[in-house]
C-alpha positions in Angstrom: 14.2 -20.0 -15.3 14.1 -20.3 -11.4 13.9 -16.5 -10.4 10.8 -16.6 -13.7 9.0 -19.3 -11.8 9.1 -17.9 -8.2 8.2 -14.8 -9.1 5.2 -16.3 -10.9 4.8 -18.5 -7.5 4.8 -15.2 -6.2 1.9 -13.7 -8.0 0.2 -16.9 -7.8 0.4 -16.9 -4.2 -2.9 -15.4 -2.2 -1.9 -12.9 0.8 0.7 -12.1 0.0 0.5 -8.1 -0.7 3.6 -7.2 1.0 6.0 -10.0 -1.5 4.0 -8.3 -4.4 4.5 -5.3 -4.3 8.0 -5.4 -3.3 8.7 -7.8 -6.8 6.8 -5.0 -8.4 9.0 -2.2 -8.0 12.0 -4.2 -8.6 10.8 -5.9 -12.1 10.4 -2.8 -12.2 13.7 -0.9 -11.3 15.3 -3.4 -13.2 13.5 -3.2 -16.3 14.6 0.6 -16.7 18.0 0.4 -15.4 18.6 -2.7 -18.8 16.2 -0.2 -21.1 18.4 2.7 -19.9 21.8 1.2 -20.7 20.5 -0.5 -24.9 18.9 2.7 -25.6 22.1 5.5 -24.5 24.2 2.6 -25.7 22.8 2.8 -29.0 22.3 6.2 -29.2 19.0 6.0 -28.3 18.4 7.8 -24.7 15.6 10.2 -26.6 13.8 7.0 -25.9 14.1 6.4 -22.1 13.9 9.6 -21.6 10.3 9.6 -23.0 9.4 6.8 -21.5 9.9 8.5 -18.0 7.6 10.8 -18.9 5.3 8.7 -19.9 5.3 6.9 -16.5 6.2 10.0 -14.3 3.6 11.6 -12.9 4.0 15.5 -14.2 3.2 18.6 -12.8 1.3 20.5 -15.1 -2.6 19.2 -14.7 -2.7 19.8 -18.8 -0.2 17.6 -19.0 -1.8 14.7 -16.6 -5.1 14.8 -18.2 -3.5 13.6 -20.7 -1.6 11.0 -19.5 -3.4 10.0 -15.4 -2.6 6.9 -15.1 0.8 8.6 -14.5 -0.5 8.8 -11.2 -0.4 5.2 -10.3 2.8 4.7 -12.5 4.9 6.8 -10.6 4.5 5.3 -7.0 5.9 1.9 -9.2 9.6 4.0 -10.7 12.6 4.5 -9.1 16.2 5.0 -11.1 18.6 5.2 -8.6 19.3 2.1 -6.3 19.7 4.2 -2.3 16.6 6.1 -3.6 14.7 2.4 -4.0 16.5 0.1 -1.6 15.5 2.8 0.1 11.6 2.6 0.4 11.9 -1.6 -0.2 13.0 -1.7 3.7 10.8 1.0 5.3 8.5 -1.0 3.1 9.7 -4.5 4.6 9.6 -3.6 7.9 6.5 -1.7 8.2 4.4 -3.4 5.8 4.6 -6.5 8.0 3.7 -5.2 10.9 0.4 -3.4 8.7 -0.3 -6.6 7.5 -0.2 -8.3 11.3 -2.3 -5.8 13.0 -4.6 -4.8 10.1 -4.4 -7.4 7.4 -3.3 -7.3 3.5 -6.2 -5.5 2.2 -5.2 -2.8 4.5 -2.1 -2.9 3.3 -2.8 -2.6 -0.5 -5.3 0.3 0.8 -2.2 2.6 2.7 0.2 1.9 -0.2 -2.1 3.0 -3.1 -3.8 5.7 -1.7 -0.9 6.9 0.2 0.4 6.8 -3.2 -2.4 8.7 -4.9 -3.0 11.2 -2.2 1.0 12.4 -2.4 0.9 12.5 -6.0 -2.6 15.4 -5.8 -0.5 16.8 -3.0 2.3 17.3 -5.7 0.8 18.5 -8.5 -2.4 21.2 -6.3 1.7 22.9 -4.5 2.9 22.9 -7.7 0.3 24.7 -9.0 -1.2 27.4 -6.2 1.8 27.9 -4.2 3.5 31.3 -5.6 7.7 29.5 -5.1 7.2 26.7 -7.1 4.7 28.4 -10.0 8.3 28.5 -12.1 8.8 24.6 -12.0 6.2 23.8 -12.4 5.8 23.8 -16.4 8.8 20.8 -16.8 9.0 19.2 -13.5 8.1 15.2 -13.1 8.0 13.1 -9.9 8.8 9.6 -9.4 9.5 6.9 -6.7 7.6 5.3 -3.7 8.1 7.2 -1.2 4.5 8.9 -0.8 3.1 5.7 0.0 5.7 4.2 1.8 5.5 6.9 4.5 1.9 6.1 4.8 2.7 3.2 5.6 4.9 3.7 7.7 2.8 6.8 9.5 -0.4 3.9 9.7 1.7 1.4 11.6 3.3 4.5 14.0 -0.3 5.5 14.4 -1.6 2.7 15.2 1.2 0.3 17.8 3.5 3.6 18.3 5.6 2.1 21.3 6.7 -0.8 19.4 10.5 -0.6 18.8 12.4 -1.2 15.8 16.7 -2.5 17.3 18.6 -0.1 14.8 22.2 -0.7 14.1 24.2 1.7 15.6 21.2 2.9 17.6 19.9 0.6 19.6 16.3 0.2 20.4 14.1 2.6 19.1 10.2 3.0 18.8 8.8 3.8 15.5 6.3 6.3 16.4 10.6 8.8 16.6 11.4 6.8 13.3 8.1 8.0 11.7 8.5 11.5 13.5 12.2 11.9 11.7 11.2 11.1 8.7 8.3 13.6 8.7 10.8 16.7 9.8 13.0 15.5 6.6 10.5 15.6 4.3 9.1 18.7 6.1 12.8 20.3 6.4 13.7 19.2 2.0 10.1 20.7 1.2 12.4 23.7 -0.2 15.7 22.3 -1.6 15.9 20.7 -4.9 13.7 17.9 -4.0 10.3 19.9 -2.7 8.1 18.4 -5.1 9.1 15.1 -3.7 9.6 15.2 0.2 5.6 17.3 -0.8 4.2 14.1 -2.1 6.3 12.2 1.1 4.3 14.5 3.5 0.4 13.3 1.5 1.2 10.5 2.3 2.3 10.6 5.6 -1.1 13.0 6.3 -3.1 10.0 4.4 -1.2 7.4 6.5 -2.6 8.8 9.6 -5.7 9.7 8.9 -7.0 5.9 7.1 -6.0 4.5 11.3 -7.5 7.2 13.2 -10.8 6.3 10.9 -10.2 3.0 11.0 -10.4 3.0 14.9 -14.0 5.1 14.1 -14.9 2.1 12.2 -14.7 3.5 8.8 -12.5 1.9 5.8 -10.7 4.6 3.4 -10.0 1.3 1.4 -13.6 0.1 0.9 -13.7 2.0 -2.3 -10.5 1.1 -3.9 -11.5 -3.0 -3.6 -14.3 -2.2 -4.2 -12.9 -1.2 -7.8 -10.7 -3.7 -7.7 -13.0 -6.3 -7.2 -15.7 -5.1 -10.2 -12.9 -5.2 -13.3 -11.8 -8.7 -11.1 -14.7 -10.2 -11.8 -15.7 -8.7 -15.8 -12.3 -11.1 -16.7 -13.3 -13.7 -14.4 -14.1 -17.0 -16.0 -17.8 -17.8 -14.8 -18.2 -21.4 -13.8 -20.2 -23.7 -16.0 -24.1 -24.5 -14.8 -24.6 -28.1 -13.8 -28.0 -29.8 -13.2 -28.0 -31.9 -10.7 -30.9 -33.5 -8.8 -31.9 -33.6 -4.8 -32.7 -35.8 -2.9 -35.0 -35.4 0.0 -33.1 -36.7 3.6 -35.3 -39.6 4.9 -33.6 -40.6 8.7 -36.6 -39.9 10.6 -39.6 -37.3 10.1 -37.2 -35.2 8.9 -37.6 -34.3 5.3 -36.3 -31.3 5.1 -33.4 -31.2 2.1 -29.3 -31.1 3.4 -27.0 -27.6 3.3 -23.3 -27.8 2.9 -22.4 -25.1 3.8 -23.1 -22.5 7.3 -24.2 -19.4 8.1 -22.7 -18.7 11.5 -18.4 -18.3 12.1 -17.3 -19.7 15.7 -15.3 -17.1 17.1 -15.7 -14.2 14.5 -14.6 -10.9 15.9 -17.1 -8.2 16.0 -15.9 -4.9 14.3 -16.8 -2.7 17.8 -13.8 -5.5 19.3 -11.4 -4.5 16.8 -11.8 -1.2 17.7 -11.7 -1.0 21.9 -8.3 -3.4 20.5 -6.8 -0.8 18.0 -8.2 1.8 20.7 -5.8 0.2 23.2 -3.5 0.0 21.1 -2.7 3.3 20.4 -3.6 4.5 24.1 -1.1 1.8 26.1 0.9 -0.5 23.4 0.3 -4.0 21.9 1.7 -5.6 24.9 -0.9 -4.0 27.4 -3.1 -6.6 25.1 -4.5 -9.8 26.7 -3.9 -12.8 25.2 -7.5 -13.8 24.0 -7.6 -9.6 22.8 -3.9 -10.7 20.2 -5.7 -13.7 19.4 -8.6 -11.7 18.0 -6.5 -9.1 16.6 -5.2 -12.8 14.7 -8.4 -13.3 13.6 -9.8 -10.6 12.2 -6.6 -10.0 10.0 -6.5 -13.6 9.1 -10.2 -12.2 7.9 -8.3 -10.0 5.4 
């Protein structure tokens, strides 16, 4: 089928993190819909409930210890149409900004680590705050909202005056959109979806902290990518060694062997230059950058 081939092509492409994250969420969502329908029609609803408990994040630390993978699987899992649509639209809109200004790796860091931060705050709150004490024994959480809000707040922290044109409202700076979503989560921290809203706040806090640390030259996502690179290299096929004979160059009196690589990169912006540009964006907005500064920022994003 062409759809399956399109999905395969999307995961084979490099620098395609945003689309891949959205596809994983959609694939999991569709798979769960099909399984739920089949299992409920065949009187196997108990099996579906068990499956959801297997991938949802539990609030009970003792249960979590037996299912540590749920700190990752929960933020790729949705059940409601509005839930996944709202999350994926926000991820697409704000994720494009992060990808453009900071690069693919920073987007992945924000999504994964923001989700983990939200999940940890959720578990801590349900076990340390008396208000949630009677819910902790059976509560579970799913949804990418914490990860998405980390991306939203990071974009708003980086370029607060960037403007989106909203239907029926008009142009709105993204710092106000992020502030509205954070306030909405705060107001829901004592409602029916209290745990989910607490997780949102954990993701939002991480998104803000991530950009602030990045502007100081510290990448909070580096351990994540080092770990991913380690496991990737474990399963990567090593090329077979070939024995070749080198010939010395005989042009003039120069007998040095020729080299097939360069040790420097012309025009490569330094980390200090990128930090200064990011600081300028956070103070005056992207529109205040000169053409040369925009080009340096673009080169840095391609570098990631």
